[in-house]
Every structure is written in structure tokens, then in C-alpha cells.
C-alpha positions as CSV (number, residue, x, y, z in Angstrom):
1,M,-0.4,-33.7,15.1
2,K,-3.7,-32.1,13.9
3,K,-4.4,-32.4,10.7
4,I,-6.2,-29.5,8.9
5,I,-8.2,-29.3,5.8
6,F,-10.2,-26.5,4.3
7,I,-12.4,-27.4,2.0
8,L,-13.6,-24.2,0.4
9,T,-17.4,-24.4,-2.1
10,A,-18.9,-21.9,-4.3
11,C,-20.6,-20.8,-1.2
12,I,-17.3,-19.4,0.6
13,L,-14.8,-18.6,-2.4
14,A,-17.9,-16.2,-3.6
15,V,-16.8,-12.6,-4.6
16,V,-19.7,-11.3,-2.3
17,S,-20.7,-12.0,0.7
18,C,-18.1,-14.5,1.8
19,D,-17.4,-16.4,4.9
20,K,-14.2,-15.8,6.5
21,I,-11.8,-18.5,7.9
22,D,-12.1,-18.4,11.8
23,S,-8.3,-19.2,11.4
24,L,-5.4,-21.1,9.4
25,L,-5.2,-23.5,12.5
26,D,-8.6,-23.8,13.2
27,T,-9.6,-27.9,13.1
28,K,-13.3,-27.7,12.0
29,N,-14.5,-28.1,8.6
30,Y,-16.3,-25.2,6.7
31,Q,-18.4,-27.1,4.5
32,K,-18.5,-30.7,3.5
33,A,-18.9,-30.5,-0.4
34,D,-15.7,-31.2,-2.5
35,T,-14.4,-30.7,-6.2
36,S,-17.2,-33.3,-7.3
37,S,-19.8,-30.8,-7.1
38,F,-17.8,-27.8,-7.9
39,P,-16.7,-26.0,-9.9
40,Q,-18.1,-28.0,-13.0
41,T,-18.1,-25.2,-15.8
42,E,-15.5,-22.1,-17.3
43,K,-17.9,-19.7,-15.2
44,D,-17.6,-21.8,-12.0
45,A,-14.0,-21.7,-12.8
46,E,-13.7,-17.6,-13.0
47,Q,-16.3,-17.6,-10.0
48,L,-13.0,-19.6,-8.2
49,V,-10.2,-16.8,-9.7
50,N,-12.5,-13.5,-8.5
51,S,-12.7,-14.9,-5.1
52,A,-8.4,-15.1,-5.2
53,Y,-8.5,-11.0,-5.4
54,S,-11.8,-10.5,-3.5
55,T,-9.8,-11.0,0.2
56,M,-7.5,-8.5,-0.8
57,H,-10.7,-6.0,-1.8
58,S,-12.0,-6.7,1.7
59,L,-9.4,-5.5,3.9
60,Y,-9.9,-1.9,2.7
61,T,-13.6,-2.2,4.7
62,G,-12.1,-2.8,8.0
63,S,-9.3,-1.6,10.1
64,I,-6.5,-0.7,7.7
65,F,-3.6,-1.9,10.2
66,R,-4.2,-5.1,8.8
67,I,-2.6,-3.7,5.2
68,N,1.1,-4.0,4.8
69,L,0.9,-0.8,2.8
70,F,-0.4,1.4,5.0
71,R,2.5,-0.3,7.8
72,R,4.9,0.4,5.3
73,M,3.7,4.2,5.3
74,I,4.0,4.7,9.0
75,A,7.0,2.8,9.8
76,S,8.9,4.6,7.2
77,D,10.8,8.7,7.6
78,D,8.1,9.8,5.2
79,Y,5.2,9.9,8.3
80,Y,5.0,9.9,12.0
81,G,2.1,8.9,13.8
82,G,0.3,11.5,14.1
83,G,-3.7,10.8,14.8
84,S,-5.2,11.3,18.8
85,T,-4.0,9.3,21.6
86,S,-6.7,6.8,21.1
87,S,-4.7,5.9,18.0
88,K,-2.7,3.3,19.5
89,E,-2.2,1.8,16.4
90,T,-0.3,3.9,14.3
91,T,1.3,5.5,17.1
92,A,3.0,1.8,18.1
93,A,3.5,1.3,14.3
94,D,5.3,4.3,13.6
95,R,8.0,3.1,16.7
96,L,7.8,-0.8,15.3
97,L,6.0,-1.6,18.9
98,A,2.1,-3.4,19.1
99,P,-1.0,-2.1,21.2
100,S,-1.7,-5.8,21.9
101,M,-0.5,-9.0,21.8
102,D,-3.3,-10.2,19.2
103,E,-3.1,-7.1,16.8
104,D,-2.2,-8.9,14.0
105,N,-4.5,-11.8,15.0
106,S,-7.0,-10.1,12.1
107,P,-4.0,-9.7,8.9
108,W,-2.8,-13.0,9.7
109,K,-6.4,-14.5,9.1
110,S,-7.0,-12.1,5.7
111,Y,-3.9,-13.2,3.8
112,Y,-4.1,-17.2,5.0
113,N,-7.8,-16.2,4.0
114,G,-6.9,-15.2,0.7
115,L,-4.0,-17.9,0.5
116,F,-6.4,-20.8,0.9
117,R,-8.3,-19.5,-1.8
118,C,-5.8,-19.3,-3.9
119,N,-4.9,-22.9,-3.3
120,F,-8.3,-24.4,-3.4
121,A,-8.8,-22.4,-6.6
122,L,-5.0,-23.8,-8.4
123,E,-6.1,-27.5,-7.2
124,A,-9.8,-27.4,-8.6
125,I,-8.8,-25.8,-12.0
126,T,-6.2,-27.4,-12.9
127,A,-8.0,-30.8,-12.1
128,M,-10.9,-29.8,-15.1
129,E,-11.1,-30.9,-18.6
130,D,-9.4,-28.6,-21.0
131,D,-12.6,-28.8,-23.4
132,K,-14.1,-26.6,-20.2
133,F,-12.6,-23.5,-21.5
134,T,-12.8,-20.6,-24.4
135,G,-9.4,-20.7,-25.9
136,D,-6.7,-20.0,-23.5
137,N,-8.9,-18.9,-20.8
138,K,-7.6,-22.4,-18.2
139,N,-4.5,-21.0,-18.7
140,W,-5.7,-17.6,-17.6
141,F,-7.5,-18.5,-15.0
142,L,-4.6,-20.5,-13.8
143,G,-1.9,-17.7,-14.0
144,Q,-4.0,-15.4,-12.5
145,V,-4.0,-17.5,-9.1
146,H,-0.5,-18.2,-8.9
147,F,-0.1,-14.3,-8.9
148,M,-2.4,-14.2,-6.4
149,R,-0.7,-16.4,-4.0
150,A,2.5,-15.2,-4.9
151,F,1.1,-12.2,-3.7
152,W,-0.4,-13.0,-0.5
153,L,3.0,-15.2,0.4
154,W,4.5,-12.1,-0.1
155,E,2.9,-10.1,2.0
156,L,3.0,-12.5,4.7
157,A,6.8,-12.8,4.1
158,E,7.5,-8.7,4.5
159,R,5.0,-8.8,7.3
160,Y,6.3,-11.8,9.8
161,E,9.4,-12.9,7.7
162,T,8.7,-16.8,7.9
163,F,5.9,-18.4,8.7
164,P,4.0,-22.0,8.0
165,L,4.3,-22.2,4.1
166,T,0.6,-23.8,2.9
167,L,0.7,-24.8,-0.9
168,S,-2.4,-26.6,-0.8
169,T,-5.6,-27.3,0.7
170,E,-4.8,-30.1,3.1
171,V,-2.5,-28.8,5.5
172,E,-0.7,-29.6,9.1
173,N,0.0,-27.8,12.1
174,M,3.8,-26.7,10.9
175,P,6.4,-24.8,12.3
176,K,8.1,-21.6,10.2
177,A,9.2,-22.0,6.7
178,E,12.7,-21.2,5.3
179,V,13.4,-17.9,4.4
180,D,14.6,-19.8,1.1
181,E,11.8,-22.4,0.4
182,I,9.5,-19.0,1.0
183,Y,11.0,-17.2,-1.2
184,K,11.4,-20.1,-4.1
185,A,7.5,-20.3,-3.5
186,I,7.1,-16.8,-4.1
187,G,9.3,-17.0,-7.2
188,D,7.8,-20.0,-8.5
189,D,4.5,-19.0,-8.3
190,L,5.6,-15.3,-10.4
191,V,7.6,-17.0,-12.7
192,E,4.3,-19.6,-13.4
193,A,2.1,-16.7,-14.0
194,I,4.7,-14.8,-16.0
195,K,4.4,-18.5,-18.4
196,L,0.6,-19.1,-17.9
197,I,-1.3,-15.2,-18.3
198,P,-1.3,-14.6,-22.0
199,G,0.2,-11.8,-23.1
200,K,-2.5,-9.8,-24.9
201,Y,-3.7,-9.0,-21.2
202,G,-2.3,-6.2,-20.6
203,Y,-3.3,-2.4,-19.6
204,S,-7.0,-2.2,-20.0
205,R,-9.7,-0.6,-18.6
206,D,-12.4,-3.0,-20.0
207,N,-14.8,-4.2,-17.2
208,N,-13.8,-7.4,-16.7
209,L,-9.9,-6.5,-17.0
210,A,-9.6,-3.6,-14.8
211,G,-7.5,-4.7,-11.7
212,R,-6.7,-8.2,-12.7
213,A,-3.2,-9.2,-12.7
214,T,-1.5,-9.5,-16.1
215,K,1.8,-11.4,-16.9
216,Y,3.6,-7.6,-16.9
217,A,2.3,-7.4,-12.7
218,A,3.9,-10.6,-12.4
219,E,7.1,-9.4,-13.9
220,A,6.8,-6.3,-11.9
221,L,6.4,-7.9,-8.7
222,L,9.0,-10.5,-9.2
223,G,11.4,-7.8,-9.4
224,R,10.3,-5.8,-6.4
225,V,10.5,-9.4,-4.3
226,W,13.8,-10.2,-6.0
227,L,15.5,-6.3,-5.3
228,F,14.2,-6.8,-1.4
229,Y,15.6,-10.4,-1.1
230,T,18.5,-10.1,-2.3
231,G,18.8,-6.7,-1.2
232,F,18.3,-7.7,2.5
233,Y,19.3,-11.0,2.9
234,K,22.4,-10.4,0.7
235,K,22.5,-12.8,-2.0
236,S,23.0,-12.9,-6.0
237,E,20.3,-14.8,-6.9
238,M,16.7,-15.6,-5.5
239,A,15.6,-19.4,-5.3
240,G,17.7,-19.5,-9.4
241,I,16.4,-16.7,-10.3
242,S,19.4,-14.4,-12.0
243,K,19.6,-10.6,-12.3
244,A,19.8,-10.8,-15.8
245,Q,16.0,-12.4,-16.1
246,V,14.6,-9.8,-13.8
247,I,16.0,-7.7,-16.0
248,S,14.4,-9.3,-19.1
249,Y,11.4,-9.7,-17.3
250,L,11.5,-5.8,-16.5
251,E,12.3,-5.1,-19.9
252,E,9.1,-6.5,-21.3
253,C,7.1,-4.7,-19.1
254,A,8.6,-1.7,-19.1
255,N,7.9,-2.3,-23.2
256,T,4.5,0.1,-23.7
257,S,3.9,-1.3,-27.1
258,V,3.9,-4.6,-25.7
259,S,2.7,-4.4,-22.0
260,K,0.2,-1.1,-22.6
261,F,1.3,0.2,-19.1
262,D,2.8,3.6,-19.6
263,L,3.5,7.0,-17.8
264,E,0.7,9.5,-17.1
265,D,1.8,12.8,-19.0
266,D,1.5,14.7,-14.9
267,P,2.1,12.6,-12.1
268,R,0.1,15.0,-10.3
269,E,-3.2,13.4,-12.3
270,I,-2.7,10.2,-10.9
271,W,-4.3,11.2,-7.4
272,P,-8.0,12.2,-7.0
273,Y,-7.1,15.4,-5.5
274,T,-7.0,16.8,-9.3
275,N,-10.4,15.5,-9.9
276,T,-12.6,18.0,-11.5
277,Y,-15.5,18.0,-9.5
278,S,-13.4,19.2,-6.7
279,S,-11.8,21.7,-9.1
280,G,-15.3,23.0,-10.4
281,I,-14.3,22.9,-13.9
282,E,-16.8,19.8,-14.2
283,Y,-19.5,22.7,-13.3
284,G,-18.5,25.0,-15.4
285,A,-16.5,27.1,-12.7
286,D,-13.1,27.4,-10.8
287,F,-12.7,27.0,-7.4
288,D,-9.6,28.1,-6.8
289,T,-8.0,24.9,-5.7
290,Y,-4.3,23.6,-6.2
291,A,-5.8,21.2,-9.4
292,N,-7.2,25.0,-11.1
293,H,-3.9,26.9,-10.2
294,E,-1.8,24.1,-12.1
295,N,-4.4,23.5,-14.8
296,L,-4.5,19.7,-13.7
297,R,-7.2,17.2,-14.3
298,W,-7.6,13.3,-12.8
299,V,-6.8,10.4,-15.1
300,G,-9.5,8.5,-13.2
301,N,-9.0,5.0,-11.4
302,H,-7.1,2.2,-13.3
303,S,-4.5,4.8,-14.6
304,K,-2.1,3.4,-17.6
305,E,0.2,4.0,-14.9
306,T,-1.1,1.2,-12.2
307,V,0.7,-1.6,-13.5
308,W,-0.4,-3.6,-10.4
309,G,-2.7,-2.4,-7.6
310,V,-6.5,-3.1,-5.5
311,H,-8.7,-1.3,-8.1
312,F,-12.1,-0.2,-7.0
313,S,-15.1,0.2,-9.3
314,L,-17.9,3.1,-8.7
315,T,-20.4,0.4,-9.3
316,G,-19.0,-2.2,-7.0
317,N,-19.3,-3.0,-2.9
318,G,-15.4,-2.1,-2.1
319,Y,-14.5,0.8,-0.4
320,N,-11.3,2.3,0.6
321,R,-10.7,3.5,3.6
322,L,-6.7,4.3,3.6
323,P,-7.5,7.9,2.6
324,E,-10.3,8.0,6.0
325,W,-7.1,7.2,8.1
326,I,-4.9,9.5,6.7
327,G,-7.5,12.2,6.4
328,M,-6.8,15.4,7.7
329,R,-9.1,16.3,11.4
330,N,-10.7,18.9,12.2
331,S,-13.3,19.9,15.6
332,A,-16.0,20.1,12.6
333,Q,-15.4,16.4,11.8
334,R,-16.5,17.1,8.3
335,P,-14.9,19.7,5.1
336,N,-15.9,22.9,5.3
337,K,-13.8,26.2,3.8
338,D,-10.9,25.8,5.2
339,S,-10.2,22.6,4.2
340,Y,-11.8,22.7,0.8
341,P,-11.1,20.4,-1.0
342,Y,-10.0,18.2,0.7
343,A,-12.5,16.3,3.4
344,A,-10.9,17.4,7.1
345,G,-13.1,15.3,9.9
346,S,-11.2,11.9,9.3
347,N,-8.6,10.5,11.7
348,G,-5.3,12.9,11.2
349,N,-3.3,9.6,11.0
350,A,0.2,9.7,9.3
351,P,1.4,13.6,9.2
352,V,4.2,13.8,6.8
353,N,7.6,14.2,8.2
354,P,8.7,18.4,8.4
355,L,12.3,17.1,8.2
356,A,11.8,14.8,4.5
357,V,10.0,18.1,3.2
358,K,13.0,20.5,4.2
359,E,15.4,17.6,2.8
360,W,13.4,17.7,-0.7
361,Y,12.5,21.4,-0.5
362,E,16.9,22.1,0.3
363,D,18.1,19.9,-2.6
364,P,19.6,21.4,-5.3
365,D,18.6,18.8,-7.7
366,Y,14.8,19.0,-6.6
367,G,13.1,21.8,-4.7
368,P,10.1,23.4,-4.9
369,Q,10.4,23.5,-8.7
370,D,9.5,19.6,-8.9
371,K,6.2,19.3,-10.1
372,R,6.2,16.5,-7.7
373,F,6.7,18.3,-4.3
374,Y,3.8,20.2,-3.8
375,G,1.6,17.1,-5.8
376,S,2.9,15.2,-2.6
377,F,2.1,17.1,0.5
378,L,0.3,20.1,0.8
379,A,0.8,22.3,4.0
380,A,-1.7,24.0,6.6
381,N,-2.1,27.1,8.4
382,E,0.1,29.9,7.1
383,K,1.0,31.1,10.9
384,K,1.9,27.8,12.7
385,V,3.6,25.9,10.0
386,K,6.1,28.9,9.3
387,A,6.4,29.4,12.6
388,G,7.4,25.7,13.3
389,N,9.4,25.3,10.6
390,P,11.7,28.8,9.2
391,W,13.3,26.9,6.5
392,F,9.6,26.9,4.7
393,A,9.2,30.7,4.8
394,D,8.9,31.2,1.6
395,G,6.9,28.0,0.8
396,Y,2.9,27.6,-0.3
397,V,0.4,27.0,2.1
398,E,-2.3,25.6,0.0
399,L,-4.7,26.0,3.6
400,P,-3.7,28.5,5.3
401,N,-6.6,29.4,7.7
402,F,-7.0,24.9,8.6
403,P,-7.4,25.0,12.4
404,G,-6.9,21.3,12.5
405,H,-8.1,20.0,16.0
406,D,-6.2,20.8,18.9
407,S,-7.4,18.7,21.8
408,K,-7.5,15.7,19.8
409,E,-4.4,15.8,17.2
410,I,-0.7,14.5,18.3
411,E,2.3,15.0,16.5
412,R,0.1,17.0,13.9
413,T,3.1,18.6,11.8
414,W,0.8,20.9,9.4
415,F,2.2,19.0,6.4
416,Y,-0.3,16.3,5.2
417,P,-0.2,13.7,2.4
418,K,-1.9,14.7,-0.4
419,K,-1.6,11.4,-3.2
420,Y,-4.5,9.4,-0.7
421,Q,-6.4,12.1,0.7
422,A,-9.8,11.9,1.3
423,V,-11.6,14.5,-1.5
424,A,-14.9,16.9,-0.6
425,C,-16.8,18.7,-3.1
426,Y,-19.9,21.0,-4.3
427,S,-22.6,19.4,-5.6
428,D,-22.9,22.1,-8.5
429,G,-21.2,24.8,-9.2
430,A,-22.8,27.2,-7.0
431,K,-21.6,25.6,-4.3
432,S,-25.1,24.5,-3.2
433,S,-24.2,22.3,-0.8
434,L,-20.6,21.0,0.4
435,L,-20.7,16.7,-0.4
436,N,-18.5,14.4,1.9
437,N,-16.9,12.6,-1.0
438,F,-16.3,13.9,-4.8
439,F,-16.9,10.1,-5.7
440,N,-20.7,11.2,-4.9
441,A,-21.0,13.7,-7.6
442,V,-19.2,11.0,-10.0
443,N,-21.6,8.8,-9.6
444,G,-25.0,9.7,-6.9
445,A,-24.9,5.4,-6.6
446,V,-22.0,6.1,-4.6
447,S,-22.2,6.7,-0.7
448,N,-21.6,10.5,0.6
449,N,-19.9,8.5,3.5
450,P,-16.8,10.0,4.2
451,K,-16.0,6.4,4.9
452,S,-17.5,3.9,2.6
453,G,-17.8,6.8,-0.1
454,N,-14.0,6.4,-1.0
455,K,-13.5,4.7,-4.0
456,N,-9.9,5.4,-5.1
457,D,-7.0,2.7,-6.2
458,A,-4.5,1.3,-4.0
459,I,-1.8,1.6,-5.6
460,Y,0.9,-1.0,-4.9
461,I,3.1,-1.0,-8.7
462,R,2.9,1.8,-10.8
463,F,4.9,2.2,-13.9
464,A,7.4,4.8,-13.0
465,D,8.3,2.2,-10.2
466,V,9.1,-0.4,-12.6
467,L,11.6,2.0,-15.0
468,L,13.5,2.6,-11.3
469,M,13.9,-1.0,-10.9
470,L,15.2,-1.2,-14.1
471,D,17.8,1.7,-13.4
472,E,18.9,0.6,-10.4
473,L,19.8,-2.9,-11.5
474,K,21.3,-1.8,-15.0
475,E,22.7,1.3,-13.5
476,T,21.5,3.6,-16.2
477,T,19.4,6.7,-16.0
478,T,17.0,6.1,-18.9
479,G,14.1,6.0,-16.6
480,M,15.0,8.5,-13.9
481,N,15.7,11.2,-17.0
482,R,11.9,10.4,-18.2
483,L,10.3,10.9,-14.6
484,R,12.3,14.0,-13.9
485,A,11.9,15.4,-17.3
486,R,8.1,14.7,-16.5
487,A,8.3,16.6,-13.1
488,G,10.1,19.6,-14.8
489,L,13.6,19.0,-13.8
490,A,16.8,18.8,-16.0
491,P,18.3,14.9,-16.8
492,Y,21.6,13.2,-14.6
493,S,24.6,13.7,-16.9
494,G,24.9,9.9,-15.3
495,Y,24.1,7.3,-12.9
496,T,25.0,7.2,-9.3
497,F,23.2,5.1,-6.5
498,E,22.8,8.0,-4.8
499,R,20.5,9.9,-7.6
500,L,18.6,6.6,-7.9
501,Q,18.1,6.9,-4.1
502,K,17.0,10.0,-4.3
503,E,15.0,9.9,-7.5
504,R,13.0,6.9,-6.0
505,R,12.4,8.7,-2.7
506,W,10.9,11.8,-4.1
507,E,8.6,9.9,-7.1
508,L,7.3,7.5,-4.7
509,F,7.3,9.8,-1.9
510,T,4.4,8.9,1.0
511,E,3.4,5.7,-1.3
512,G,4.8,3.1,1.2
513,M,7.8,1.9,-0.7
514,R,10.4,3.8,1.3
515,F,10.2,1.6,4.0
516,N,11.0,-1.6,2.3
517,D,13.6,0.4,0.4
518,L,16.0,1.5,3.1
519,R,15.8,-2.2,4.7
520,R,17.0,-3.7,1.8
521,W,19.7,-1.2,0.8
522,Y,20.8,-0.8,4.7
523,P,19.2,-4.2,6.3
524,E,21.6,-3.5,9.6
525,R,21.7,0.4,9.4
526,A,17.8,1.3,8.1
527,G,16.5,1.5,11.8
528,E,19.2,4.1,12.6
529,I,18.7,6.1,9.3
530,I,14.8,6.3,10.3
531,Q,15.6,7.6,13.6
532,Q,18.3,10.0,12.2
533,N,15.6,11.1,9.9
534,Q,12.8,11.8,12.2
535,D,14.1,12.9,15.3
536,G,13.7,16.5,16.5
537,G,11.5,17.4,13.5
538,Y,8.8,20.0,14.3
539,I,5.6,18.8,16.0
540,E,2.5,19.8,17.9
541,F,1.0,17.9,20.7
542,K,-2.7,18.8,21.3
543,G,-1.9,22.7,20.0
544,K,1.3,22.7,21.9
545,P,4.3,22.9,20.0
546,T,7.7,20.5,20.5
547,T,9.6,18.4,18.4
548,Y,9.1,14.1,17.6
549,Q,11.3,12.1,20.5
550,E,11.8,8.6,20.7
551,L,10.5,6.4,23.7
552,P,13.4,6.0,26.3
553,G,14.7,2.6,26.0
554,R,12.8,1.7,23.1
555,S,13.8,4.4,20.5
556,F,13.3,3.1,16.7
557,S,16.7,1.7,15.9
558,Q,16.8,-0.2,18.8
559,R,13.5,-1.4,17.8
560,Y,15.0,-2.3,14.5
561,A,17.7,-4.1,15.6
562,L,15.5,-6.6,17.6
563,T,12.8,-7.3,14.7
564,R,14.9,-6.1,11.5
565,G,11.6,-4.0,10.7
566,F,9.1,-7.4,11.2
567,W,5.7,-7.3,13.5
568,M,5.1,-9.8,15.9
569,I,2.8,-13.4,15.1
570,P,-0.2,-13.4,16.5
571,Q,0.0,-15.0,20.1
572,E,-3.7,-16.7,19.1
573,Q,-2.1,-18.5,16.4
574,I,0.8,-19.3,18.7
575,G,-1.2,-20.9,21.1
576,L,-3.4,-23.0,18.1
577,Q,-0.4,-24.5,16.8
578,E,0.7,-26.1,20.3
579,G,3.9,-24.9,20.9
580,M,5.0,-25.6,16.7
581,L,4.8,-22.0,16.1
582,T,7.6,-19.3,17.7
583,Q,7.1,-15.8,18.1
584,N,9.4,-13.5,16.4
585,K,12.5,-11.4,17.9
586,G,11.5,-8.2,19.3
587,F,8.1,-9.8,20.8
588,E,8.9,-12.1,23.6
589,D,8.4,-9.4,26.5
590,Q,5.3,-7.5,26.5
591,D,7.5,-4.6,28.5
592,N,9.4,-4.4,25.0
593,Y,7.2,-4.3,22.4
594,L,3.6,-3.2,24.2
595,F,2.6,0.0,23.2
596,V,0.1,1.7,25.6
597,D,-1.6,5.2,27.0
598,G,0.7,7.5,28.5
599,D,3.9,6.3,26.7
600,L,4.3,9.0,24.5
601,P,7.2,11.1,25.5
602,Y,5.4,14.6,25.7
């Protein structure tokens, strides 16, 4: 059995210009330096902490399929796959398939890269003398790294279920760990983070604090992991952590006077499409957008509602390609008056499922009077969207003349997600020129490139989610009714599980929460539910009207029954493990899992 030792130096672990670890299973040493020379100072230790975050940011500059957030979006019943015939990754993910044997090789290595950075940081900082640190900084640093290690373990667990569990920098080729062992490691790290990170570090927009993990983020993440584990695996506790303990942690996070996190006044103002440059307000003009009509003002990145997310600075090097991948598509390949204020020209992946819109539209407890309804998606092309969806006859079409791109788009529904939509703006009140990205108008140093110019945060846990987790655990309506009041709806008179489910769905619509919610609520039936909620929805395949259909013999419910919603282990990693690492169920036979050109049934 080969022993693999990862010895990572300051050069490798720096936030900028990091060398990537080639593979979890590679046998070569990357540097010969060790902890005798690094870290030596508090500044060195902080650099190691920053390195634990940097891999997470780097995921968003490459293929978006490395990101679990996007996978969960596509696999849920909020979305269809969409894109074009070349967007095989999206169409495959929508059906729990894979376009190749090694599609997951890049994310697998990225996740282990992040994990090993955390392991190195924990070992190195723990070994440093306490007098090297100012005040409680040693605990603060260690707590953040414990949080980040838990985050990477959770990313691996929700994507692959089981995997080699490496909690030190010196590891051996090993088989997959047991599920309970993995979740114990996640729970231990999060509890340690809660203990170590000083409570004074709550919500803050200070330059050195925005985007950092807090004890309250650890409490919220523990709530999410605990709910998934106990629901999906039908357990009453997770690694000795009881329901009462989770409630206590979430209550502390929800205590605004302590954590400083809170709800924003309007849920729509969390998202960049409400920015004042695109609406023209910044220029003293009215550009006749939805944000103008509703008098909305974007609160900016790192909202007080973002308990945990990937934070992008307007002055930093990182950027977020998620808006590019789900951005609307037109033949001009750039924004114009028919798409404004959205930065059309992107990939057009992840069209919104029209049957989900219909369900929301017709729900007497919600409907179009819910501020979140038109705040979460937009309708385009008045003639086509209403011809394909007669129930939407009185619906608001935000972009009535948007033409799309007939020769490219598949599974186009004419309903588009708004929360992460790419957003354009004019350069001034006179509309002298049309910019590809409004962030360039906010700060001219930001690229006007539609890919590298996206600087909006990727939000993993919102304060609203914390309130809903508490309602679910305590069977109360306290959080739901706060959210309903904010959305302009009447309060619920009492708790029911169905009400909780609906409130989670519409509050968090298209944010990537739905897939795991269904899996934890209905571990065996989630595939059937998603298929039922998607089949028959109106789509257009390269301009031709039809309905969404399953693949013969490989329907979503069939694929879910095999995979339970997990993804394949990269074949390269199985080969490197010399037979010790086994493939996940549902991915043993290429004829069953491989998605290739021509597989769509249209």
C-alpha cells in the first residue's frame, strides 16, 4: 500500500496563484519544506486560514459543474437542464447521468485540495506557541479552519456519500469511510468551530471579516447537515448530537442581538437584478425595469441575510461564473433592449420548470401577490410563453419581445431564474453605451467581460433558511410568518408540515435547496416526486414546441432509485487507488449512466 504525504508550503497555500494538488491519490511530494520553517508568525497562520477559503473561490472561476450548488439546482424540480446540444453536462445532471467517466475528476481534486489545506492549517497552527498570537486569534483561526474542513467534508458527502476520509496531512490509500464516520467528523468539526470562534465575530462588512466563517455560520451549517443526515438516513441523532442541541445552536444564530444576522426588508433586494445602476436610479434616470416598478434597491454583496456564502470582493481577483451559465441566451450573444436589464448572450442553462411556476401561481396561500413570485423568475416572449402555458394568460411578462436563440436552445421554457441572473446596465443616464456587466459601472476596475465581471456572492445559507429550519424542528410558524409578512402575505394560523414545505420551496426557490430537501423528506420517493413534477411541462427544442420528456429506460425516478441522488466517483481516482476505491451504485455500467449527443427524446 503506498503512503501519500502531502507537505504543503506557504507558496502552495497562498490565496493567490496557488498550485493545485494534482490528485488525492498522487504519490509525489509537492515541496520538501515542512512546519519547521512555516508557519512562524501570526501573519503566516492567517495566510493558512485564507488558503482554506481560496479553493472555494477558485471553483467559481472554472467549469460551474464543479460546484454542488449548481448540481443541486439542475437536479431539482425547480429547473430543467436547458442550454444547447453542446451543454451535455447540464442535460446529464438534470437526469442524474454523466457525460463521461471522469467528469467529476476536477471537482474531486478540488474538494480534496481544500480538505488538505485545512488539515495542514490545523496541524501547523495547533503546533504554534500561544504567545505567537494576539488575544484570542489562535482560537479564531483554528475555528475557521474547522468550519472549512467540515464544509469540504459535507461537499464530498452530499456529492458522493462515502469517500476516503482524510483528517491529517499523512494518509494512505484507503477505501470509502462509513457514512456514520463521515458525519461524525463533520459534526465534530462544526462543534469545535462553534466552541473556538469568538462570538464577537458575527455579521460584518469589514474588509477582513466579510465572507469569513462565524460560529453562527457553523451553527447554521450543523443544522442543515443534521437535518439531511437524520432525514435521509432515518436517524434520531447525528454522532451524538441531539435535536435539542441543534435547536439551541440555531436559536443562538437566529438571535439577531447576538449574531447580528437578520432578514433584509425585502427578499428581492438580496439579488443583483435590483441594483440601482441597471434600474437607472444611480444616474437619476428611470430605465423602466422591474426594479423601478417595484421601487427596489439592491443591498449589495454580503447582505446581513447571508449567514454563509462565497463572498466576492469588487477589488479581489475572484469572480462568479454561475450567472454566465444560467444567463439568458440570444443570437446577438450580448445584451440589447429586448433583454435589458439582463445580460443575454450567456449559456441559457437551467430554465425554470413551468409546472413549478404554475403550482405557485395557482396556490391560494401564495400566488402572484407573493412578492417573491415575480422576484424569483421572469417570463419572456409574450406570445410564446402564453401560447405554451394558457394558465399564465394574466401573468406578467417582463421581457415581452425577447427572442431567445432558436437554433441553439433546447428545453427552453421562456421562464428564467432571476436571483443569479447575469445583469447588464447602461454606462450613464443617457444610455450612451450598454455594458455587459453592471459591476463594471459600480467599479471600473471590474472587467466588463460577461464571464470574469460577475462579482455577486454565491449564497449557501440565508438567515431565512435558519428561521425555517427552526420552524421545522420546533413545529412552529414563527419564522414562516415573518417571511410571509415580508412577502406581503397573511400569517399562517398554525404549523403543518405541508405549510413548512411550501414556505421553504417558495422562499428558497431556484437557490439550490430543493433537491436535498426532497431527498431528506422522501429518501425513497424523491425521484418519483421530481419526475412527476417535471414531466409534460411546456418546452421548445430549437424553436419547436413540445413537452419535457424522460429518457426511455433511464427516467429520473429510475436513475434516482439506483443512485439515491449521489454522483459517480471519477474513474481515474478508482484506478489510482489500486482497487481500494469502489464506484457508486448506478455508475457501474456506461449504458446506464452515460449521456451522449442524440440521447434527448425530442
